[in-house]
FISE-63608 format. One record per residue: residue in three letters; x, y, z of N, C-alpha, C in turn. Coordinates in steps of 0.1 Angstrom, whole numbers, padded with zeros to 4 digits, always signed. Layout:
% residues N
ALAXYZXYZXYZ;...
This chain:
% residues 322
MET+0888-0138-0500+0894-0128-0514+0889-0127-0526;ASN+0876-0117-0533+0873-0117-0540+0884-0116-0555;ALA+0878-0123-0563+0889-0123-0579+0890-0109-0581;PRO+0900-0107-0588+0904-0096-0592+0898-0090-0603;SER+0884-0097-0610+0880-0090-0616+0865-0084-0611;SER+0865-0087-0591+0854-0083-0587+0854-0064-0583;ALA+0865-0061-0581+0869-0045-0581+0857-0038-0587;GLY+0854-0028-0585+0848-0021-0590+0828-0029-0588;ARG+0832-0041-0586+0816-0047-0586+0810-0051-0571;SER+0819-0050-0561+0818-0056-0549+0813-0044-0541;CYS+0805-0046-0527+0800-0031-0521+0808-0037-0505;PRO+0817-0026-0503+0826-0028-0489+0816-0026-0479;LEU+0816-0034-0463+0807-0036-0455+0807-0020-0450;HIS+0819-0014-0452+0814+0003-0446+0805+0010-0453;TYR+0807+0010-0469+0797+0017-0471+0777+0015-0467;GLN+0780+0002-0458+0762-0004-0454+0758+0002-0442;TYR+0743+0009-0444+0736+0013-0431+0723+0007-0435;GLY+0714+0009-0433+0698+0003-0431+0684+0013-0435;PRO+0679+0013-0436+0667+0021-0435+0662+0025-0424;ASP+0668+0016-0413+0659+0025-0399+0665+0036-0394;VAL+0682+0039-0402+0686+0048-0396+0676+0065-0403;PHE+0669+0062-0405+0665+0075-0412+0651+0080-0400;CYS+0653+0071-0397+0636+0076-0384+0645+0083-0378;SER+0654+0088-0378+0659+0099-0370+0651+0115-0372;ALA+0654+0125-0361+0649+0137-0368+0660+0143-0381;PRO+0651+0148-0384+0659+0158-0396+0673+0168-0387;ASP+0680+0167-0401+0696+0175-0393+0689+0186-0387;PRO+0692+0193-0382+0691+0215-0378+0689+0214-0387;CYS+0700+0216-0400+0698+0226-0409+0697+0223-0426;LEU+0688+0211-0422+0677+0204-0429+0667+0208-0426;SER+0660+0211-0413+0648+0213-0410+0639+0226-0416;ASP+0624+0225-0416+0614+0237-0418+0623+0240-0432;LEU+0630+0236-0438+0627+0237-0453+0616+0245-0464;GLU+0617+0252-0474+0610+0258-0481+0614+0250-0492;THR+0625+0251-0499+0633+0248-0511+0647+0237-0502;LEU+0648+0228-0512+0656+0218-0512+0661+0215-0525;TYR+0674+0218-0529+0679+0214-0542+0691+0204-0538;LEU+0685+0193-0543+0696+0176-0544+0709+0176-0559;VAL+0721+0176-0555+0725+0178-0568+0740+0165-0568;GLY+0733+0155-0571+0745+0141-0575+0745+0141-0586;GLY+0759+0134-0582+0766+0133-0598+0772+0142-0606;LEU+0779+0152-0602+0783+0167-0604+0797+0164-0614;TYR+0802+0151-0607+0813+0145-0613+0824+0158-0622;GLY+0821+0169-0608+0837+0176-0610+0835+0186-0626;ASN+0823+0187-0627+0821+0196-0639+0820+0207-0630;GLU+0826+0217-0634+0833+0231-0626+0820+0240-0636;LEU+0817+0238-0651+0805+0249-0651+0788+0246-0648;ALA+0789+0234-0647+0776+0229-0644+0775+0230-0626;LEU+0784+0233-0622+0783+0235-0607+0784+0251-0605;HIS+0788+0263-0614+0788+0273-0611+0771+0274-0613;GLU+0765+0271-0623+0751+0274-0630+0742+0268-0616;VAL+0746+0258-0610+0736+0254-0599+0735+0263-0589;LEU+0750+0271-0586+0748+0280-0574+0741+0293-0583;ARG+0741+0294-0591+0737+0309-0597+0721+0306-0598;LEU+0715+0294-0600+0701+0290-0599+0695+0291-0583;PHE+0705+0284-0574+0701+0283-0560+0699+0295-0555;ALA+0713+0307-0560+0714+0322-0553+0700+0326-0556;GLN+0689+0324-0564+0679+0334-0573+0665+0323-0556;GLU+0668+0319-0559+0658+0310-0547+0653+0320-0537;THR+0643+0318-0529+0639+0326-0517+0634+0320-0508;GLY+0629+0322-0494+0629+0317-0486+0638+0312-0478;ARG+0637+0300-0468+0647+0290-0464+0649+0283-0470;LYS+0662+0282-0475+0664+0269-0484+0678+0261-0480;ARG+0680+0252-0489+0696+0240-0484+0699+0237-0501;LEU+0710+0235-0501+0714+0230-0511+0726+0218-0508;VAL+0723+0208-0514+0728+0193-0507+0733+0188-0520;PHE+0750+0185-0519+0753+0178-0526+0754+0164-0524;ASN+0750+0154-0532+0746+0144-0526+0756+0129-0530;GLY+0767+0135-0533+0781+0126-0534+0785+0127-0551;ASP+0795+0124-0554+0800+0119-0565+0803+0133-0571;PHE+0805+0142-0566+0808+0156-0568+0820+0160-0577;HIS+0827+0145-0575+0844+0146-0583+0842+0140-0592;TRP+0850+0136-0599+0851+0126-0610+0857+0127-0620;PHE+0856+0139-0628+0863+0136-0642+0877+0150-0638;ASP+0872+0156-0626+0884+0166-0622+0898+0166-0619;THR+0907+0158-0628+0920+0152-0622+0929+0163-0624;ASP+0925+0180-0632+0930+0186-0629+0934+0193-0611;PRO+0947+0190-0606+0943+0191-0591+0939+0208-0588;ALA+0939+0218-0596+0935+0232-0593+0919+0230-0597;THR+0913+0227-0604+0899+0221-0605+0892+0213-0595;PHE+0898+0200-0592+0896+0193-0583+0895+0206-0568;ALA+0910+0215-0567+0903+0220-0552+0893+0229-0549;ARG+0893+0239-0570+0871+0241-0565+0866+0242-0566;VAL+0863+0228-0571+0851+0224-0571+0853+0220-0554;GLN+0862+0211-0549+0858+0211-0534+0851+0218-0525;ALA+0862+0231-0527+0861+0245-0521+0846+0250-0522;ALA+0840+0248-0534+0828+0254-0532+0816+0246-0530;VAL+0819+0228-0531+0811+0222-0527+0809+0221-0512;LEU+0816+0224-0508+0817+0224-0490+0814+0236-0483;GLN+0808+0245-0488+0804+0256-0484+0790+0254-0483;HIS+0784+0241-0492+0774+0237-0487+0770+0226-0482;VAL+0759+0216-0478+0756+0205-0475+0764+0196-0485;ALA+0769+0185-0481+0775+0174-0487+0775+0160-0480;LEU+0775+0150-0489+0775+0135-0485+0787+0131-0493;ARG+0791+0118-0490+0799+0112-0495+0794+0103-0505;GLY+0798+0102-0516+0795+0091-0526+0808+0082-0528;ASN+0805+0070-0536+0819+0062-0535+0830+0067-0539;VAL+0830+0081-0547+0840+0083-0559+0849+0094-0544;GLU+0839+0098-0536+0847+0109-0526+0854+0098-0513;THR+0844+0083-0510+0848+0075-0502+0860+0070-0502;GLU+0863+0069-0518+0876+0059-0522+0887+0066-0521;LEU+0884+0083-0528+0892+0093-0527+0900+0093-0515;ALA+0892+0090-0500+0896+0094-0486+0901+0085-0476;ASP+0901+0070-0484+0908+0057-0483+0920+0062-0483;SER+0935+0063-0468+0942+0061-0473+0948+0046-0476;GLN+0943+0036-0473+0947+0023-0471+0932+0017-0485;PRO+0932+0022-0495+0919+0014-0501+0919+0002-0504;ASP+0910-0007-0505+0903-0026-0501+0905-0019-0521;PRO+0916-0033-0524+0912-0035-0537+0904-0039-0543;ASP+0896-0048-0536+0882-0052-0538+0872-0040-0543;ALA+0870-0030-0534+0866-0021-0534+0865-0015-0554;GLY+0883-0012-0557+0883-0005-0571+0874+0008-0566;CYS+0869+0012-0575+0860+0024-0573+0850+0026-0566;GLY+0846+0021-0562+0835+0015-0549+0820+0021-0558;CYS+0820+0019-0568+0810+0019-0578+0800+0006-0572;ALA+0801-0002-0576+0791-0017-0567+0787-0019-0580;TYR+0795-0019-0596+0788-0021-0608+0775-0031-0605;PRO+0765-0033-0611+0757-0046-0616+0762-0054-0625;ASP+0758-0067-0629+0763-0076-0638+0756-0070-0650;TRP+0748-0061-0656+0747-0054-0667+0756-0041-0675;VAL+0765-0040-0663+0777-0029-0669+0786-0037-0674;GLY+0793-0034-0686+0804-0043-0690+0818-0046-0682;GLN+0823-0055-0683+0837-0052-0675+0847-0043-0686;GLU+0850-0041-0690+0855-0030-0697+0851-0014-0688;VAL+0840-0011-0688+0835-0003-0685+0841-0004-0668;VAL+0839-0011-0661+0841-0011-0643+0858-0014-0647;SER+0866-0016-0656+0878-0019-0653+0886-0003-0656;ARG+0878+0003-0659+0879+0019-0669+0879+0029-0658;SER+0867+0024-0650+0862+0030-0636+0876+0029-0628;ASN+0881+0017-0626+0886+0019-0614+0898+0021-0614;ARG+0904+0025-0629+0921+0031-0629+0914+0039-0630;ILE+0903+0051-0639+0893+0066-0631+0899+0074-0619;LEU+0896+0065-0612+0898+0062-0600+0911+0065-0592;GLN+0921+0055-0597+0931+0060-0594+0941+0073-0606;GLN+0940+0075-0612+0945+0085-0614+0940+0099-0609;LEU+0923+0101-0607+0922+0112-0595+0927+0110-0585;ARG+0930+0100-0579+0942+0099-0565+0951+0112-0567;THR+0957+0115-0577+0967+0120-0579+0964+0137-0582;ALA+0951+0137-0581+0949+0153-0578+0945+0158-0561;THR+0945+0152-0555+0943+0152-0541+0952+0153-0532;THR+0948+0161-0519+0958+0165-0508+0961+0155-0498;PRO+0961+0153-0489+0962+0152-0475+0953+0157-0471;GLN+0949+0166-0467+0934+0175-0463+0923+0177-0468;GLN+0925+0175-0483+0915+0175-0494+0907+0159-0485;ARG+0915+0149-0486+0911+0134-0483+0908+0134-0471;GLN+0910+0141-0457+0904+0142-0446+0893+0147-0448;GLN+0887+0159-0453+0877+0169-0456+0866+0156-0461;LEU+0870+0149-0473+0860+0138-0480+0857+0129-0469;ALA+0866+0128-0458+0868+0110-0453+0853+0119-0440;ALA+0852+0131-0439+0844+0136-0425+0830+0136-0434;LEU+0827+0134-0442+0815+0135-0442+0805+0126-0444;PRO+0794+0125-0442+0784+0116-0436+0781+0109-0449;MET+0773+0094-0447+0769+0089-0456+0756+0093-0465;TRP+0749+0094-0454+0732+0098-0457+0724+0110-0446;ARG+0716+0115-0448+0707+0131-0442+0696+0126-0442;VAL+0690+0133-0432+0676+0131-0434+0671+0152-0434;ALA+0665+0154-0441+0658+0166-0444+0644+0170-0444;GLN+0636+0177-0438+0625+0182-0442+0622+0193-0446;VAL+0610+0191-0457+0605+0205-0469+0595+0204-0466;GLY+0588+0215-0461+0571+0209-0456+0567+0200-0449;ARG+0559+0192-0452+0558+0181-0444+0563+0167-0448;MET+0574+0173-0457+0575+0160-0465+0592+0161-0460;ARG+0589+0145-0453+0608+0142-0444+0618+0132-0458;VAL+0626+0142-0462+0632+0132-0474+0645+0123-0469;GLY+0649+0113-0471+0657+0106-0467+0669+0106-0482;VAL+0681+0115-0473+0689+0119-0490+0706+0111-0486;VAL+0705+0100-0498+0719+0092-0498+0718+0093-0514;HIS+0735+0088-0514+0741+0086-0527+0733+0076-0537;GLY+0734+0062-0528+0732+0051-0537+0713+0045-0539;ASP+0713+0038-0524+0699+0035-0522+0698+0037-0505;ALA+0685+0030-0497+0683+0031-0486+0689+0020-0482;GLN+0698+0013-0481+0704+0003-0473+0720+0003-0474;SER+0727+0009-0490+0742+0010-0492+0748+0025-0494;LEU+0754+0031-0500+0761+0041-0501+0763+0037-0516;ALA+0765+0028-0519+0767+0021-0535+0757+0013-0541;GLY+0746+0016-0532+0737+0005-0537+0726+0008-0547;TRP+0723-0003-0555+0716+0002-0568+0702+0001-0571;GLY+0696+0002-0555+0683-0002-0555+0672+0005-0561;PHE+0678+0020-0561+0671+0035-0574+0670+0033-0587;ALA+0681+0022-0588+0683+0028-0606+0671+0025-0613;GLN+0667+0028-0624+0656+0034-0633+0654+0017-0641;GLU+0667+0008-0641+0663+0002-0647+0659-0014-0633;HIS+0667-0011-0622+0655-0020-0611+0642-0017-0610;LEU+0643-0004-0610+0623-0001-0603+0616-0004-0615;ARG+0620-0010-0625+0614-0014-0637+0605-0032-0631;GLN+0614-0034-0622+0611-0050-0620+0599-0050-0608;PRO+0587-0055-0611+0581-0053-0595+0585-0062-0583;GLU+0594-0070-0584+0598-0073-0571+0612-0063-0563;GLN+0615-0057-0572+0623-0040-0564+0615-0033-0561;ARG+0607-0028-0564+0596-0021-0565+0589-0023-0547;GLU+0589-0039-0544+0580-0048-0533+0590-0043-0523;GLN+0605-0044-0526+0618-0045-0514+0617-0026-0513;VAL+0617-0015-0524+0619-0003-0519+0601-0001-0512;ARG+0591-0005-0513+0579-0003-0507+0587-0007-0490;ARG+0590-0020-0488+0594-0021-0475+0606-0012-0470;TRP+0614-0005-0473+0625+0001-0475+0619+0012-0465;PHE+0608+0020-0478+0596+0031-0474+0595+0026-0459;GLU+0587+0016-0459+0576+0013-0442+0590+0016-0429;ARG+0602+0009-0435+0607+0013-0420+0617+0020-0418;ALA+0621+0032-0429+0623+0040-0432+0615+0056-0423;GLN+0603+0054-0426+0595+0060-0424+0597+0079-0430;VAL+0601+0074-0444+0604+0091-0447+0593+0096-0458;HIS+0591+0099-0466+0585+0106-0476+0590+0100-0492;ALA+0602+0104-0488+0608+0103-0506+0625+0101-0499;PHE+0632+0091-0509+0639+0091-0511+0649+0099-0522;ALA+0659+0106-0523+0667+0112-0529+0680+0106-0532;SER+0684+0105-0543+0695+0096-0547+0699+0102-0562;SER+0712+0093-0562+0717+0099-0577+0725+0089-0583;HIS+0732+0081-0580+0747+0071-0578+0743+0062-0589;THR+0735+0057-0598+0730+0052-0607+0728+0054-0618;CYS+0728+0070-0624+0734+0076-0639+0724+0080-0644;LEU+0709+0075-0646+0698+0083-0652+0685+0084-0643;PRO+0683+0097-0646+0673+0098-0635+0653+0091-0637;VAL+0654+0092-0628+0637+0087-0626+0629+0090-0614;PHE+0619+0094-0618+0609+0095-0603+0600+0083-0607;GLN+0605+0075-0592+0590+0067-0590+0580+0066-0579;GLN+0566+0068-0584+0559+0072-0575+0558+0051-0564;VAL+0554+0053-0552+0556+0040-0543+0543+0044-0533;LYS+0534+0031-0535+0523+0035-0525+0527+0025-0512;VAL+0530+0034-0495+0533+0025-0485+0521+0022-0475;PRO+0519+0012-0470+0510+0010-0466+0515+0017-0453;GLY+0501+0026-0446+0504+0031-0437+0502+0047-0436;GLN+0503+0049-0451+0504+0062-0453+0499+0065-0462;THR+0490+0077-0459+0478+0084-0469+0484+0087-0480;GLN+0494+0094-0484+0498+0096-0495+0513+0086-0502;PRO+0507+0085-0515+0523+0074-0521+0534+0083-0514;ALA+0544+0076-0517+0560+0079-0514+0568+0081-0532;TRP+0580+0087-0528+0589+0089-0543+0601+0087-0541;VAL+0605+0078-0548+0623+0079-0551+0625+0088-0563;LEU+0630+0100-0559+0637+0113-0564+0653+0108-0569;ASN+0657+0102-0583+0668+0096-0584+0673+0108-0595;ASN+0681+0120-0595+0683+0128-0606+0694+0124-0614;GLY+0697+0115-0619+0707+0109-0629+0721+0112-0623;ALA+0726+0127-0632+0735+0131-0635+0735+0146-0632;ALA+0743+0152-0625+0743+0169-0626+0755+0173-0634;GLY+0760+0164-0637+0773+0168-0647+0771+0159-0657;MET+0766+0154-0663+0761+0150-0673+0750+0151-0680;PRO+0751+0148-0694+0738+0149-0703+0728+0140-0698;ASN+0715+0138-0695+0705+0125-0688+0698+0120-0702;PHE+0696+0129-0712+0685+0125-0723+0694+0123-0738;GLN+0686+0123-0745+0690+0121-0759+0689+0133-0766;GLY+0702+0140-0770+0698+0151-0776+0694+0164-0769;ASP+0699+0161-0758+0696+0172-0743+0711+0172-0737;LEU+0720+0185-0740+0731+0181-0732+0736+0186-0715;SER+0727+0187-0711+0724+0198-0698+0721+0181-0686;GLY+0728+0190-0674+0728+0178-0663+0715+0180-0658;LEU+0712+0176-0648+0700+0180-0642+0702+0177-0622;PHE+0694+0186-0617+0692+0179-0603+0677+0180-0596;THR+0677+0178-0586+0663+0172-0578+0658+0186-0571;ARG+0648+0192-0569+0641+0203-0567+0628+0200-0561;ILE+0632+0201-0543+0616+0200-0537+0615+0213-0528;SER+0602+0217-0535+0598+0232-0531+0584+0235-0529;VAL+0580+0245-0518+0567+0247-0516+0561+0254-0528;LEU+0571+0258-0537+0566+0267-0549+0573+0261-0561;PRO+0565+0261-0571+0570+0259-0582+0581+0264-0587;PHE+0593+0258-0599+0604+0268-0607+0597+0267-0619;GLU+0597+0280-0622+0588+0286-0636+0601+0284-0646;GLY+0611+0288-0646+0618+0286-0659+0621+0275-0670;PRO+0624+0278-0683+0621+0268-0690+0635+0257-0685;GLN+0638+0259-0675+0653+0245-0670+0643+0237-0667;GLN+0630+0233-0664+0620+0225-0656+0621+0212-0672;ARG+0620+0201-0667+0624+0193-0676+0613+0183-0675;CYS+0610+0176-0657+0599+0168-0654+0595+0176-0636;SER+0582+0173-0636+0572+0179-0624+0563+0168-0616;VAL+0564+0171-0610+0553+0164-0600+0551+0169-0588;GLN+0532+0162-0585+0527+0172-0567+0528+0168-0555;ALA+0526+0164-0547+0531+0153-0542+0530+0156-0525;HIS+0520+0153-0516+0526+0164-0503+0525+0178-0497;GLY+0517+0181-0509+0516+0200-0507+0532+0204-0515;LEU+0539+0199-0520+0549+0199-0528+0553+0200-0539;HIS+0562+0206-0546+0566+0206-0562+0577+0195-0563;LEU+0580+0182-0571+0591+0174-0570+0593+0177-0588;GLN+0607+0183-0587+0612+0187-0602+0623+0187-0605;ALA+0626+0177-0619+0637+0175-0621+0645+0189-0629;ILE+0652+0196-0626+0663+0212-0635+0671+0209-0641;ALA+0669+0214-0650+0679+0209-0661+0694+0221-0656;ILE+0706+0219-0657+0716+0225-0660+0723+0225-0666;GLU+0718+0239-0676+0719+0242-0692+0735+0252-0692;THR+0745+0246-0701+0754+0253-0698+0760+0251-0711;SER+0772+0261-0714+0779+0254-0730+0784+0244-0731;ALA+0775+0233-0742+0785+0220-0748+0796+0220-0751;GLU+0796+0233-0758+0811+0230-0762+0819+0232-0752;GLN+0820+0245-0741+0827+0243-0730+0830+0231-0726;VAL+0820+0223-0719+0818+0213-0712+0829+0207-0715;GLN+0827+0202-0732+0836+0193-0739+0850+0194-0736;GLN+0853+0212-0740+0867+0216-0741+0876+0212-0727;ARG+0866+0216-0719+0874+0212-0704+0879+0201-0701;PHE+0868+0189-0704+0866+0174-0702+0882+0173-0711;LEU+0876+0172-0726+0892+0168-0734+0905+0176-0731;GLN+0907+0185-0723+0917+0188-0714+0923+0179-0703;GLN+0914+0174-0696+0918+0166-0686+0915+0150-0693;TRP+0905+0148-0703+0903+0133-0705+0901+0133-0722;PRO+0919+0134-0725+0918+0136-0742+0915+0118-0752;GLU+0910+0121-0763+0907+0107-0764+0922+0095-0763;GLY+0912+0087-0766+0922+0073-0759+0923+0073-0745;SER+0919+0080-0735+0918+0078-0721+0908+0072-0716;ASP+0905+0068-0706+0895+0059-0699+0881+0062-0696;ALA+0886+0078-0695+0870+0085-0691+0863+0089-0704;HIS+0878+0091-0714+0874+0096-0728+0865+0084-0732;ALA+0870+0071-0732+0860+0064-0738+0849+0057-0731;SER+0851+0059-0716+0834+0057-0713+0827+0067-0710;TYR+0826+0079-0711+0821+0088-0711+0820+0100-0722;PHE+0825+0101-0732+0826+0113-0743+0815+0107-0751;SER+0809+0099-0756+0803+0097-0760+0788+0100-0761;ARG+0786+0100-0746+0770+0106-0733+0776+0120-0737;ILE+0785+0124-0734+0788+0138-0727+0787+0149-0741;ALA+0786+0145-0755+0788+0150-0769+0771+0152-0774;ALA+0764+0136-0764+0752+0136-0777+0741+0127-0766;GLY+0745+0126-0755+0734+0126-0747+0730+0104-0745;PRO+0722+0101-0733+0725+0087-0733+0710+0085-0745;ALA+0708+0073-0744+0695+0066-0748+0684+0066-0742;TYR+0677+0078-0734+0671+0077-0727+0663+0088-0728;ARG+0651+0089-0725+0641+0106-0725+0633+0108-0715;GLU+0632+0122-0718+0624+0127-0706+0611+0122-0705;ALA+0607+0115-0711+0591+0104-0707+0594+0090-0702;ASP+0606+0091-0700+0611+0075-0693+0612+0079-0673;VAL+0610+0090-0674+0613+0094-0659+0603+0094-0648;ILE+0592+0101-0652+0585+0100-0645+0573+0084-0646;ARG+0569+0075-0632+0565+0064-0633+0559+0063-0621;TRP+0542+0064-0625+0531+0059-0614+0529+0045-0615;GLU+0532+0045-0597+0525+0031-0595+0508+0027-0600;ILE+0504+0015-0604+0493+0013-0611+0483+0009-0593;
């Protein structure tokens, strides 16, 4: 049995899969696409949800919107929770660790919030996340939990000629941190990611779980063009210092021409872009404070980021392999 302090840091066995699962054919509903939106880490931000849906409605051609996990988190108000879930489930959705733990009728105490936090995250943050998850449970109904339990942990999509492994965490775990921008700075981790790509036979992995965005190029033996890790950071929180927008990943045969574009590369004949989710910062903060006032766990962990953004820049996102 793990010590109590391991709750929120351990990774349950049922979170695990492996890179080989992505060798399968693309999901029928995610095949032959011209545009794919990947929205991870919405965190119950209803205003961000509305803006994503507005942008998606303007796209033309064969298109799909995927919510790749943690679309719940700050939505502890039952009515908000219900509206977020109903809107998300109109599209393709994956379970994140939040949804997985909410769905579990007999949660493992060692899993805590299911975040599998690495060592660099302080214990106070981990403990608060465990308590946030416990409070969020009170917003759910049995039917909602059943809907979350039925969601998959991963998908395979195809946009143009690009095969995309869609995950919440990384190539082997729903809550894995292998695509974290901190880990991808390490050469040994990039070697691990290279091996994942070799086994998965995809051209890109789209993820979110680790909260900060990174587009990492990876040269893979046997592939004529480099692969990419596309981590959108958070759709429901700011990702850059002084920029209070959320972000989602857009993969498309056509470029996004609006001012919301933050980062963009071209690969495999496609445009890979981080698109800002611009909302009223005042309204976002007001709605957050209605559910998580000063002195609450979520306020202590997240309000400074919601109000000013993290210590991270657009220039930190795109990383080319030398």
